[in-house]
C-alpha positions as CSV (number, residue, x, y, z in Angstrom):
1,M,0.0,0.0,0.0
2,A,1.3,3.4,-0.8
3,G,0.0,6.9,-0.2
4,M,-0.8,9.7,-2.8
5,K,1.9,11.9,-3.9
6,M,1.5,15.1,-1.8
7,P,1.7,18.6,-3.2
8,V,5.1,20.1,-2.5
9,K,3.7,22.9,-0.3
10,Y,2.3,20.2,2.0
11,V,5.5,18.3,2.2
12,V,7.2,21.6,3.2
13,E,4.5,22.1,5.8
14,M,5.1,18.6,7.2
15,F,8.9,19.4,7.3
16,C,8.2,22.5,9.3
17,D,5.8,20.8,11.5
18,R,8.4,18.1,12.3
19,I,10.9,20.8,13.2
20,A,8.4,22.6,15.5
21,A,7.4,19.3,17.2
22,S,11.1,18.5,17.8
23,K,11.8,21.8,19.3
24,N,8.7,21.6,21.5
25,Y,9.4,18.1,22.8
26,N,13.2,18.5,23.1
27,K,13.3,22.0,24.4
28,E,16.9,23.1,25.2
29,K,18.2,19.7,24.2
30,Y,17.0,20.3,20.5
31,T,19.4,19.7,17.7
32,D,18.9,20.0,13.9
33,G,19.1,16.2,13.8
34,D,16.2,15.4,16.0
35,A,13.5,15.5,13.4
36,L,15.5,13.2,11.1
37,A,16.1,10.8,14.1
38,Y,12.4,10.7,14.7
39,F,11.6,10.2,11.0
40,H,14.0,7.2,10.8
41,A,12.7,5.6,14.0
42,S,9.2,5.6,12.7
43,K,9.2,5.7,8.9
44,E,8.4,2.1,8.5
45,H,4.9,2.9,9.9
46,Y,4.1,5.6,7.4
47,I,1.9,5.1,4.4
48,I,3.5,7.7,2.2
49,H,4.3,8.0,-1.5
50,A,7.9,7.2,-2.3
51,E,8.7,10.6,-3.8
52,T,7.0,12.4,-0.9
53,K,9.1,10.4,1.6
54,D,12.3,11.0,-0.5
55,L,11.6,14.8,-0.5
56,L,10.9,15.0,3.2
57,E,13.9,12.9,4.0
58,K,16.1,15.1,1.8
59,L,15.0,18.2,3.6
60,L,15.5,16.5,7.1
61,V,19.0,15.4,6.2
62,M,19.8,18.8,4.8
63,L,18.6,20.3,8.1
64,K,20.8,18.0,10.1
65,D,23.9,18.7,7.9
66,M,23.5,22.3,7.0
67,G,21.2,23.8,9.6
68,E,17.9,25.6,9.7
69,E,18.9,28.8,7.8
70,K,20.4,27.2,4.8
71,T,17.7,24.6,4.6
72,F,14.9,27.1,4.7
73,Q,16.8,29.1,2.1
74,Y,16.9,26.1,-0.1
75,V,13.2,25.4,0.5
76,R,12.3,29.0,-0.6
77,R,14.6,29.2,-3.6
78,E,14.4,25.7,-4.9
79,V,11.8,23.3,-3.5
80,L,8.8,25.6,-3.7
81,K,9.8,26.7,-7.2
82,R,10.9,23.4,-8.8
83,G,9.1,20.9,-6.6
84,Y,10.0,17.3,-7.0
85,E,12.5,18.2,-9.7
86,V,14.9,18.7,-6.8
87,L,15.1,15.0,-6.2
């Protein structure tokens, strides 16, 4: 079973929601890798389209590796304009 491919703006919203939840739950212990760690720990339970999963994971990895500022910049300049082409 696979989910429907999500519109990119909703993938970005899901990405932002994961950051917000990680910051809320982890408080001062938050790191940019927390949302990715949670995703990896539970991704087998998701019913999600492969490309949607790939885009979300790409953004979460970028957040961990490059930080929030550069990742949000990439989202604004590339992802929201080019969509799934960034994969």
